[in-house]
C-alpha positions in Angstrom: -51.9 35.9 -28.2 -51.9 39.3 -26.6 -55.5 38.7 -25.3 -54.4 35.3 -23.9 -51.5 37.0 -22.0 -53.8 39.7 -20.8 -56.3 37.1 -19.5 -53.5 35.4 -17.6 -52.6 38.7 -16.0 -56.2 39.5 -15.1 -56.7 36.1 -13.5 -53.5 36.5 -11.5 -54.7 39.9 -10.3 -58.0 38.4 -9.3 -56.2 35.9 -7.1 -54.8 38.7 -4.9 -51.4 36.9 -4.5 -48.5 39.2 -5.2 -46.2 36.4 -6.0 -48.5 35.0 -8.7 -49.0 38.5 -10.1 -45.2 39.0 -10.4 -44.7 35.6 -12.0 -47.4 36.3 -14.6 -46.0 39.7 -15.5 -44.8 40.1 -19.1 -41.4 41.2 -17.7 -40.9 38.1 -15.6 -39.8 35.8 -18.5 -37.0 38.1 -19.8 -35.8 38.5 -16.2 -35.6 34.8 -15.6 -33.7 34.3 -18.9 -31.3 37.1 -17.9 -30.6 35.4 -14.5 -29.9 32.1 -16.3 -27.6 33.6 -18.9 -25.7 36.0 -16.6 -23.1 33.5 -15.1 -22.4 31.7 -18.3 -18.8 32.1 -19.5 -17.0 30.8 -22.6 -13.8 28.8 -22.2 -11.6 31.9 -22.1 -13.7 33.3 -19.3 -13.4 30.1 -17.3 -9.6 29.9 -17.8 -9.3 33.5 -16.8 -11.2 32.7 -13.6 -9.0 29.7 -12.8 -5.9 31.8 -13.5 -7.0 34.4 -11.1 -8.2 32.0 -8.3 -5.0 29.9 -8.4 -2.4 32.7 -8.3 -1.7 32.4 -12.0 0.9 35.2 -12.2 3.4 33.1 -10.2 2.9 29.8 -12.1 5.9 27.8 -13.0 6.2 24.7 -15.3 7.6 21.3 -14.6 10.5 20.3 -16.9 12.4 17.1 -16.2 11.2 17.0 -12.6 12.0 20.6 -11.8 9.7 23.7 -11.9 11.2 26.5 -14.0 10.0 29.7 -15.6 7.7 32.4 -14.4 4.1 33.4 -15.2 3.9 30.5 -17.6 0.1 30.7 -17.6 0.0 34.3 -19.1 -2.1 33.0 -22.0 -5.0 31.9 -19.8 -6.5 35.4 -19.1 -6.0 36.6 -22.7 -9.3 36.3 -24.7 -7.6 36.9 -28.0 -5.8 33.5 -27.8 -7.7 30.4 -28.7 -8.4 28.2 -25.7 -7.0 25.1 -27.5 -3.6 26.9 -28.1 -3.1 27.7 -24.4 -0.6 25.9 -22.2 -1.9 22.9 -20.0 -5.1 22.7 -22.1 -6.1 20.0 -24.5 -9.1 20.1 -26.7 -11.3 17.5 -28.4 -10.2 17.2 -32.0 -13.7 16.8 -33.2 -15.7 19.4 -31.3 -12.7 21.7 -30.7 -13.8 22.2 -27.1 -11.8 22.0 -23.9 -11.5 18.4 -22.9 -8.6 18.3 -20.4 -7.0 20.6 -17.8 -3.6 19.3 -16.7 -2.8 21.3 -13.5 -0.4 18.6 -12.4 2.6 20.1 -14.2 2.0 23.7 -12.9 4.1 24.9 -9.9 3.1 27.5 -7.3 -0.6 26.9 -7.6 -2.2 28.6 -4.6 -5.9 29.1 -3.8 -9.2 27.4 -4.2 -10.9 25.9 -7.2 -13.4 28.3 -8.7 -17.0 27.3 -9.3 -16.6 28.5 -12.9 -14.9 25.2 -13.7 -18.4 23.7 -13.8 -19.1 25.6 -17.0 -16.6 23.6 -19.0 -19.3 21.2 -20.0 -17.1 19.4 -22.5 -14.4 18.6 -19.9 -13.3 15.0 -19.9 -10.2 14.9 -17.7 -9.2 17.0 -14.7 -5.8 16.3 -13.2 -5.0 17.9 -9.8 -2.3 15.4 -8.7 0.4 17.0 -6.6 -1.2 20.4 -6.3 -0.4 20.9 -2.7 -1.2 24.6 -2.9 -4.8 24.0 -3.9 -7.0 24.2 -0.8 -10.7 24.4 0.0 -13.3 21.9 -1.2 -14.2 20.3 -4.4 -17.0 22.6 -5.8 -20.2 20.7 -6.3 -20.7 22.6 -9.6 -17.7 20.6 -11.0 -19.8 17.4 -10.8 -23.2 18.8 -11.7 -25.5 17.4 -14.3 -23.9 19.6 -17.0 -20.6 17.8 -16.6 -21.8 14.7 -18.5 -18.6 14.3 -20.4 -16.3 13.9 -17.4 -14.4 10.6 -17.6 -11.6 10.9 -15.0 -10.9 13.0 -12.0 -7.5 12.8 -10.2 -7.0 14.8 -7.0 -4.3 12.9 -5.2 -1.6 14.5 -3.0 -3.3 17.9 -2.9 -4.5 19.9 0.1 -8.2 19.7 -0.5 -10.6 19.3 2.4 -14.3 19.1 3.2 -16.6 16.3 2.0 -16.6 14.4 -1.3 -19.7 15.4 -3.3 -21.9 12.4 -3.8 -22.7 13.6 -7.3 -19.2 12.7 -8.5 -20.2 9.0 -8.4 -23.3 9.6 -10.5 -21.8 11.2 -13.6 -22.9 9.1 -16.7 -19.4 8.7 -18.3 -17.2 8.7 -15.2 -14.6 5.9 -15.6 -11.8 6.6 -13.0 -11.7 8.4 -9.7 -8.4 9.1 -7.9 -8.9 10.9 -4.5 -6.4 10.6 -1.7 -3.1 11.5 -0.1 -0.3 9.6 1.4 0.1 7.8 4.8 2.2 10.7 6.1 -0.1 13.5 4.8 -3.6 12.1 4.3 -6.1 14.1 2.3 -8.5 16.0 4.5 -11.5 14.7 2.6 -14.2 13.2 4.9 -17.6 11.7 4.6 -18.9 8.3 3.6 -19.3 6.4 0.4 -22.6 7.2 -1.3 -25.5 4.7 -1.4 -25.8 5.1 -5.2 -23.0 5.0 -7.8 -22.8 5.0 -11.5 -22.1 1.6 -13.2 -19.4 2.9 -15.6 -16.6 3.3 -13.0 -13.7 0.9 -13.5 -11.1 2.3 -11.1 -12.1 3.7 -7.7 -9.2 5.1 -5.6 -10.2 6.7 -2.3 -7.2 6.1 -0.2 -5.4 8.0 2.6 -8.3 10.2 3.4 -10.6 10.7 6.4 -13.5 8.8 4.9 -15.4 6.6 7.4 -18.6 4.6 7.7 -19.1 1.2 6.1 -18.2 -0.1 2.6 -21.6 0.3 1.0 -23.2 -2.3 -1.1 -23.4 0.3 -3.8 -19.8 -0.6 -4.6 -20.9 -4.1 -5.7 -23.1 -2.5 -8.4 -20.0 -1.3 -10.2 -20.0 -4.3 -12.5 -17.0 -3.1 -14.6 -14.9 -2.3 -11.5 -11.3 -3.5 -11.9 -9.5 -1.6 -9.1 -10.9 -0.9 -5.6 -8.4 1.0 -3.4 -9.9 2.1 -0.1 -6.8 1.7 2.1 -5.7 4.0 4.9 -9.2 5.2 5.9 -11.5 4.8 8.8 -13.9 2.4 7.2 -15.5 0.0 9.7 -17.7 -3.1 9.7 -16.9 -6.3 7.8 -15.9 -7.0 4.3 -19.3 -6.9 2.6 -20.3 -10.2 0.9 -21.7 -8.2 -2.0 -18.2 -7.6 -3.3 -18.2 -11.1 -4.6 -20.3 -9.9 -7.5 -17.3 -7.9 -8.8 -16.3 -10.6 -11.3 -13.8 -8.3 -13.1 -12.0 -7.0 -10.0 -8.2 -7.3 -10.3 -6.9 -5.1 -7.4 -8.4 -5.0 -3.9 -6.8 -3.0 -1.2 -8.5 -2.5 2.2 -5.3 -2.2 4.3 -5.0 0.1 7.3 -8.7 0.4 8.0 -10.9 -0.4 11.0 -12.6 -3.4 9.7 -13.5 -6.5 11.8 -14.6 -10.0 11.2 -12.8 -12.7 9.2 -11.2 -13.1 5.8 -14.2 -14.3 3.8 -14.0 -17.5 1.8 -15.9 -15.9 -1.1 -12.8 -14.0 -2.1 -12.0 -17.1 -4.2 -14.9 -16.1 -6.5 -12.9 -13.1 -7.7 -11.1 -15.2 -10.3 -9.3 -12.3 -11.9 -7.8 -11.0 -8.6 -4.1 -10.1 -9.0 -3.6 -8.0 -5.8 -5.2 -8.8 -2.4 -4.0 -6.4 0.4 -6.0 -6.4 3.7 -3.1 -5.8 6.1 -3.6 -4.0 9.5 -7.3 -4.1 9.1 -8.4 -5.8 12.3 -9.3 -9.2 10.8 -9.3 -12.3 12.9 -9.8 -16.0 12.4 -7.8 -18.1 9.9 -6.8 -17.9 6.3 -9.5 -19.8 4.4 -8.3 -22.7 2.3 -10.4 -21.3 -0.6 -7.7 -18.7 -1.0 -5.6 -21.3 -2.8 -8.1 -21.2 -5.7 -6.9 -17.8 -6.8 -4.5 -18.6 -9.6 -3.5 -15.1 -10.7 -2.3 -13.5 -7.5 0.8 -11.3 -7.8 0.6 -9.6 -4.4 -0.8 -10.9 -1.1 -0.6 -8.8 2.1 -2.3 -10.0 5.3 0.2 -8.9 8.0 -0.6 -7.1 11.2 -4.0 -8.6 11.6 -5.1 -11.1 14.3 -5.1 -14.2 12.1 -4.2 -17.5 13.5 -4.4 -21.2 12.7 -2.4 -22.9 9.9 -1.5 -21.4 6.5 -3.4 -23.4 3.9 -1.5 -25.4 1.3 -1.7 -24.6 -2.4 -1.3 -20.8 -2.2 -0.2 -19.5 -5.6 1.6 -16.3 -6.1 3.7 -15.2 -9.1 7.4 -15.9 -8.7 8.2 -12.2 -8.9 5.3 -11.1 -6.7 5.1 -10.0 -3.1 3.8 -11.8 0.0 3.5 -10.6 3.6 1.8 -12.8 6.0 3.6 -11.9 9.3 4.8 -8.7 10.8 8.6 -8.4 10.3 8.8 -5.0 12.0 8.5 -6.6 15.4 12.0 -7.9 15.0 14.5 -5.1 15.6 17.8 -5.1 13.8 16.8 -7.8 11.2 16.7 -6.9 7.6 13.9 -8.3 5.4 16.4 -9.9 3.0 18.1 -12.0 5.8 15.0 -13.4 7.4 14.3 -17.1 7.3 11.0 -18.7 8.1 10.3 -22.1 9.6 9.3 -24.7 7.1 7.6 -28.0 7.6 10.6 -30.0 8.9 12.1 -27.2 11.1 11.9 -27.9 14.7 11.1 -25.6 17.6 14.0 -24.0 19.5 14.5 -24.7 23.1 14.4 -22.6 25.2 12.6 -19.7 23.6 14.8 -16.7 22.7 14.0 -13.5 24.6 12.5 -10.6 22.9 15.1 -8.2 21.7 15.0 -4.5 22.1 15.5 -1.9 19.4 19.1 -1.2 18.7 20.5 -4.3 20.4 21.9 -7.4 18.7 20.3 -10.8 19.1 21.4 -12.3 22.4 20.5 -16.0 21.9 18.9 -18.2 19.3 17.5 -21.6 19.3 19.1 -24.3 17.2 17.7 -27.6 15.9 19.4 -30.6 17.2 16.8 -33.3 16.9 15.9 -34.9 13.5 12.4 -34.2 12.2 9.7 -36.9 12.4 9.4 -39.3 9.5 5.9 -38.1 8.7 7.2 -34.6 7.7 8.5 -34.2 4.2 11.9 -32.5 3.6 11.7 -28.8 3.3 12.8 -27.2 0.0 16.1 -25.3 0.2 16.1 -21.6 0.7 16.7 -20.0 -2.6 18.1 -16.8 -1.0 20.9 -18.8 0.7 23.8 -19.1 -1.6 27.5 -19.9 -1.0 27.1 -21.6 2.4 27.1 -20.1 5.8 28.7 -16.8 6.4 31.2 -17.0 9.3 30.6 -14.6 12.1 27.1 -13.7 11.0 24.1 -14.6 13.1 21.7 -13.5 10.3 22.8 -16.1 7.7 24.1 -19.2 9.4 23.1 -21.5 6.5 21.6 -25.0 6.7 22.5 -28.1 8.5 23.5 -31.3 6.7 19.8 -32.5 6.6 18.6 -29.3 5.0 17.3 -27.6 8.2 18.3 -24.1 9.0 21.0 -23.7 11.6 19.0 -21.0 13.3 15.2 -21.0 14.1 13.5 -17.8 14.6 10.8 -17.3 17.3 7.6 -15.5 16.7 6.2 -12.9 19.2 4.0 -14.5 21.9 0.5 -15.5 20.8 -2.3 -13.1 21.8 -0.3 -10.0 21.0 -0.8 -7.7 18.0 0.0 -9.5 14.7 -0.8 -12.8 13.1 0.2 -16.0 15.0 0.3 -18.9 12.6 0.8 -22.5 13.8 3.8 -24.6 12.7 4.6 -26.3 10.5 4.3 -24.1 7.5 3.3 -25.9 4.2 6.2 -27.2 2.1 4.6 -25.6 -1.0 4.5 -22.1 0.6 5.2 -19.7 -2.4 8.7 -18.4 -2.8 7.7 -14.7 -2.2 6.2 -15.7 1.2 9.4 -17.5 2.2 11.6 -14.7 0.9 9.7 -12.2 3.0 10.3 -14.3 6.2 7.0 -15.9 7.1 7.2 -17.0 10.7 5.1 -19.5 12.7 4.6 -20.7 16.3 5.0 -24.2 17.6 1.9 -24.6 19.7 1.8 -28.4 19.9 4.2 -31.2 20.9 5.3 -33.4 18.1 6.0 -37.2 18.6 9.7 -36.8 18.1 11.6 -40.2 18.7 13.5 -40.2 21.9 17.2 -39.6 21.7 19.2 -42.8 22.0 20.9 -43.4 25.4 24.5 -42.3 25.6 27.0 -45.3 25.7 28.7 -45.9 29.1 32.0 -44.2 29.6 35.0 -46.5 29.1 37.1 -47.6 32.1 40.0 -45.4 33.0 43.3 -46.4 31.5 46.0 -47.5 34.0 48.6 -44.9 34.9 51.6 -44.8 32.6 54.9 -45.9 34.2 57.3 -43.1 35.0 59.7 -42.3 32.3 63.5 -42.9 33.3 65.4 -39.8 34.0 68.3 -39.0 31.6 71.9 -39.4 32.9 73.7 -36.1 33.7 75.7 -34.7 30.9 79.5 -34.3 31.4 80.8 -30.9 32.2 82.0 -28.9 29.2 85.7 -28.1 28.9 86.9 -24.7 29.9 87.4 -22.2 27.0 91.0 -21.8 25.7 93.1 -19.0 27.2 93.9 -16.1 24.9 97.4 -16.0 23.2 100.1 -13.8 24.8 100.5 -10.3 23.4 103.0 -9.9 20.7 106.3 -7.8 21.6 106.4 -4.2 20.4 108.3 -3.5 17.1 111.9 -2.2 17.5 112.3 1.5 17.5 
């Protein structure tokens, strides 16, 4: 063996290449091994690095919604304490290795995530929700090939920035990803969705970030996906048809994006869909009739798009679900609970009421005074109206004797921002849609029967004879004179 090693060295020397000579040197292998082993830390070393990087000496603990205590993470840098006995750490009961770091309940976190986190190769759950003091980027080492046990990553409502590593979507056991912020404070994570994703993901939340680009077809390869939340981003393009392959999808939210195109009919193929929210997404066209094939919907939100046409019959939404088809915020001063939509036998007002300005009361409303055509079925009563009209209130005037509302609301003019549906609305419009005040426009003239002519006015009555004046009354007698004064008493 020594002769073989010497032969390798001699052949390398004969080549005259210094790099080859250095690589063939007997000292090279131990040096490479030393470089590979140098950065390796045990769990105590990793926890100590996290404690130092995130201002551990000032940590507090959340108790009943309040952060109390001081230096509650004092155990983390202590190597004499077992990792599984330390606060905010959970270990696997079988392997006795660190499986979960719950930083969500730690207060006064401040700093950046250390790269040493990538050495907890047994880590299954990492929770960074609400850690507003954590800044910087997500270290790529945290999602490297060694992190094969990682199941869930939650980094919502933090102060992270940079780009989202593509390797996070390729982990073999990853099941849930929660990355995002809120509408007021979006997460400063940018980038695009990767072209390759692991097939094990069941929940993908990337909402309220600065992500852009198109919704990649790689999402459709997530055959086990049940939740897809990509709202409040800058995604563009159309809703990809490849999403129709997600047969197990239950929640789909693409609201507040920069999409275009129409609401695709193939959404009806997502038979298990419970929530469909694509509001304020730039969609146009009409609501496809195939949407009525979804029998498990609990939430439908399509407001603030550019949809038009008629709302199809047969929409099915759970009785306690939510439904928003038109933009209520364009009406100033009206509360959502007091809105009434126009149903199939509700007639257009004449003349149109003027747009109202914020802070002003409604100036004029249109009322229905002509009976509906016989071809229109009676509208169901409004379940939210109870106890009859409220006197002195323009928001709840009740119904007329034939079941029509006493007040008909106008929609904003067609062609402006927001959906503009044609009247009449279907009589089987789900109760949640009616309760939320679905509004439509009368854009066609209906063959209402002409009003009967008024009867001629009766002839005037002859003047009444003058009434005889009463005889004068006799004068009243004068009042009696007072009696004379009595004489004074004798002295």
